[in-house]
C-alpha positions in Angstrom: 42.3 -106.6 -36.3 40.2 -109.6 -37.3 40.6 -111.4 -40.6 37.3 -113.3 -40.0 38.8 -116.4 -38.5 41.9 -115.4 -36.5 42.5 -112.4 -34.4 45.8 -110.7 -35.2 47.4 -107.6 -33.8 47.7 -104.4 -36.0 51.5 -104.8 -35.9 51.3 -108.3 -37.4 48.9 -107.1 -40.1 51.2 -104.2 -41.0 54.2 -106.5 -41.3 52.3 -108.9 -43.5 51.2 -106.0 -45.7 54.8 -104.7 -46.0 56.0 -108.2 -47.0 53.4 -108.4 -49.8 54.4 -104.9 -50.9 58.1 -105.9 -51.0 57.3 -109.1 -52.9 55.3 -107.1 -55.4 58.3 -104.7 -55.9 60.7 -107.6 -56.2 58.4 -109.3 -58.8 58.2 -106.0 -60.7 61.9 -105.5 -60.6 62.4 -109.1 -61.8 60.0 -108.7 -64.6 61.6 -105.5 -65.8 65.0 -107.1 -65.5 63.9 -110.1 -67.7 62.2 -107.6 -70.2 65.4 -105.5 -70.3 67.4 -108.6 -70.9 65.1 -109.7 -73.8 65.3 -106.2 -75.3 69.1 -106.3 -75.0 69.3 -109.7 -76.6 66.8 -108.7 -79.4 69.2 -105.9 -80.4 72.3 -108.1 -80.5 73.6 -108.6 -84.1 73.5 -112.4 -83.8 69.7 -112.2 -83.4 69.2 -109.8 -86.4 68.6 -110.4 -90.1 71.8 -109.2 -91.6 71.1 -109.6 -95.3 68.2 -110.0 -97.8 68.6 -112.2 -100.9 66.2 -112.9 -103.7 66.3 -116.4 -105.2 64.9 -117.3 -108.6 66.0 -117.6 -112.1 66.0 -114.4 -114.2 64.1 -112.3 -111.7 63.4 -109.0 -113.4 63.1 -106.7 -110.3 65.5 -108.5 -108.0 67.3 -105.4 -106.6 64.1 -103.5 -106.2 62.6 -106.5 -104.3 65.6 -106.6 -102.0 65.4 -102.9 -101.3 61.6 -103.1 -100.6 62.1 -106.0 -98.2 64.9 -104.2 -96.4 62.8 -101.1 -95.9 60.2 -103.2 -94.1 62.9 -104.4 -91.6 63.9 -100.9 -90.6 62.7 -99.5 -87.3 61.4 -101.0 -84.1 58.3 -102.5 -82.5 57.1 -100.1 -79.7 60.3 -98.1 -80.2 62.4 -100.8 -78.5 62.5 -104.1 -80.3 64.1 -104.2 -83.8 61.8 -105.3 -86.7 64.7 -107.2 -88.1 64.8 -109.6 -85.1 64.9 -113.1 -86.5 62.1 -114.3 -84.1 59.5 -111.6 -84.7 60.4 -110.0 -88.1 57.2 -109.0 -90.0 57.0 -112.0 -92.3 53.3 -111.6 -93.4 53.7 -107.8 -93.9 56.7 -108.4 -96.2 54.9 -111.1 -98.2 51.8 -109.0 -98.7 53.7 -105.8 -99.5 55.9 -107.4 -102.1 53.1 -109.1 -103.9 51.2 -105.8 -104.0 54.1 -103.7 -105.0 55.4 -106.1 -107.7 52.4 -107.5 -109.7 54.9 -109.6 -111.7 55.3 -111.9 -108.7 52.9 -114.8 -108.6 54.1 -116.2 -105.3 57.0 -115.9 -102.8 58.4 -117.8 -99.8 60.5 -116.4 -97.0 63.1 -118.4 -95.0 66.1 -117.7 -92.8 69.4 -119.6 -93.3 71.9 -120.4 -90.7 73.7 -117.0 -91.1 70.4 -115.2 -90.5 70.1 -114.2 -94.1 66.5 -113.7 -95.3 66.0 -115.7 -98.4 63.1 -114.7 -100.6 62.2 -117.3 -103.2 60.0 -115.9 -105.9 57.9 -117.2 -108.7 57.2 -114.7 -111.5 54.1 -114.8 -113.6 54.5 -116.1 -117.2 53.0 -114.2 -120.1 50.2 -116.1 -121.8 48.7 -113.2 -123.9 48.4 -109.5 -124.1 45.8 -107.0 -122.9 45.8 -103.9 -125.2 44.1 -100.8 -123.9 44.8 -99.1 -127.3 47.0 -99.6 -130.3 50.2 -98.6 -128.6 49.8 -99.7 -125.0 49.8 -103.5 -124.4 50.4 -105.4 -121.2 51.3 -109.0 -120.4 48.7 -111.1 -118.7 49.0 -114.6 -117.2 46.9 -117.8 -117.4 44.4 -116.3 -115.0 43.9 -113.1 -116.9 45.9 -111.1 -114.4 47.7 -108.0 -116.0 51.2 -107.8 -114.5 53.6 -105.8 -116.8 53.9 -103.5 -119.7 54.8 -105.4 -122.9 57.3 -104.2 -125.5 55.8 -103.0 -128.8 57.1 -106.1 -130.7 55.0 -108.4 -128.6 51.7 -107.7 -130.4 52.5 -110.1 -133.2 53.6 -112.9 -130.9 50.9 -113.2 -128.4 47.1 -113.6 -128.5 45.5 -110.2 -127.8 42.5 -109.3 -125.6 40.9 -105.9 -125.8 37.9 -104.4 -124.0 35.3 -101.9 -125.3 36.0 -99.8 -122.2 39.7 -99.7 -121.6 40.9 -100.6 -118.0 42.7 -97.5 -116.5 46.1 -98.2 -115.0 45.7 -101.9 -115.8 48.9 -103.4 -114.2 47.8 -105.4 -111.1 44.2 -105.7 -112.3 41.9 -108.0 -114.2 39.6 -107.1 -117.1 37.3 -110.0 -116.3 36.9 -112.7 -113.6 39.2 -115.7 -113.5 36.3 -118.1 -114.3 35.3 -116.2 -117.4 38.8 -115.9 -118.6 39.6 -119.6 -118.2 36.3 -120.5 -119.8 37.2 -118.4 -122.8 40.7 -119.8 -123.0 39.3 -123.4 -123.1 36.7 -122.3 -125.7 39.4 -120.8 -127.9 41.5 -124.0 -127.7 38.5 -126.1 -128.9 38.2 -123.9 -132.0 41.5 -125.2 -133.2 39.9 -128.6 -133.6 37.6 -126.9 -136.2 40.7 -125.5 -138.0 39.9 -122.0 -136.8 42.9 -119.8 -136.2 42.3 -116.8 -133.9 44.5 -113.9 -133.0 42.5 -111.6 -130.8 39.3 -111.3 -128.8 37.3 -108.1 -128.4 35.3 -108.0 -125.2 32.2 -105.7 -125.3 29.6 -105.1 -122.6 27.2 -107.6 -124.3 29.2 -109.5 -126.9 32.5 -111.0 -127.9 34.3 -110.6 -131.3 36.9 -113.2 -132.0 39.3 -112.2 -134.8 40.1 -115.1 -137.1 42.6 -115.5 -140.0 43.4 -112.1 -141.5 40.3 -109.9 -140.9 37.3 -112.1 -140.2 35.3 -112.2 -137.0 33.1 -114.6 -135.0 30.6 -112.8 -132.9 28.5 -114.2 -130.0 26.6 -112.9 -127.0 28.6 -112.6 -123.8 25.8 -114.4 -121.8 25.8 -117.4 -124.2 26.6 -120.9 -123.3 30.0 -121.5 -124.9 29.4 -125.2 -125.3 26.2 -124.3 -127.3 28.1 -121.7 -129.3 30.7 -124.2 -130.3 28.1 -126.8 -131.1 26.2 -124.4 -133.4 29.4 -123.3 -135.0 30.5 -126.9 -135.6 27.1 -127.9 -137.1 27.2 -124.9 -139.4 30.7 -125.6 -140.7 29.8 -129.3 -141.2 26.9 -128.4 -143.5 27.6 -129.7 -147.0 26.9 -126.4 -148.7 29.5 -124.7 -146.5 32.1 -127.5 -146.8 31.8 -127.3 -150.5 33.1 -123.7 -150.5 36.9 -123.6 -150.6 38.6 -121.6 -147.9 35.3 -120.5 -146.6 36.5 -119.2 -143.2 39.3 -117.2 -144.8 36.8 -115.4 -147.0 34.2 -114.3 -144.5 33.9 -110.9 -142.9 32.0 -112.2 -140.0 30.1 -115.2 -138.6 27.3 -113.9 -136.3 26.1 -116.4 -133.7 24.2 -113.9 -131.5 20.8 -115.4 -132.6 20.1 -118.7 -130.9 20.4 -121.8 -133.2 21.2 -119.6 -136.2 24.4 -118.4 -137.9 24.5 -115.3 -140.1 27.6 -114.6 -142.2 28.9 -112.2 -144.7 31.8 -112.4 -147.1 34.5 -109.8 -147.5 34.1 -107.4 -150.4 
């Protein structure tokens, strides 16, 4: 039998072939032995997460978070490697699942301590205002306008209230407007305090906003308006001598209508 350069006997060729076959078998056996050893070690208790703990002050859903995280550590990869193994536990899956299941959580961080305990450090969202779908159902929302929890009934007189013309169904975990729009409105509302305007609620319609001021008055403007221009027009109107001459003007109005560019219409309460 010729290999192209050297002539070898068939017997020599067969021996060489058998050696390669044996080498392949030995490599396969060695690989399986190493794999079996890794699987064995991965199942040893000293390489498994033994406990889950939630860190953070006054965490509302602490026990529920622990149980949810534990459930994601149950089972095996490919039916052989424990998901609770400290090297390959599903960190990203746990993070994503917890943030989705518990809207109250703003962020979380996962770490293992020396005893192989999984430590989950959480930061909960802080209520800034309320989103009210109707008179009885109000929900907490944070500084980004994210709705994260049902609010107790007594909260309506404590927090600023947002309401939409078309209520958001099942609002927890949702937004009723974009982050940019919400933050812009929050800044605008803060600037009105410099004009001595006290506001308590904002109605969000498809084409306009209605800001409740004092007891029962409203400031109305188009949703597509430039807020800087709205504020400028409002400031100019309130600075007019004829308006300033009227005592407690803002407390007596039923509405201030700024929907027409560079004009302000108003009506007093009956």
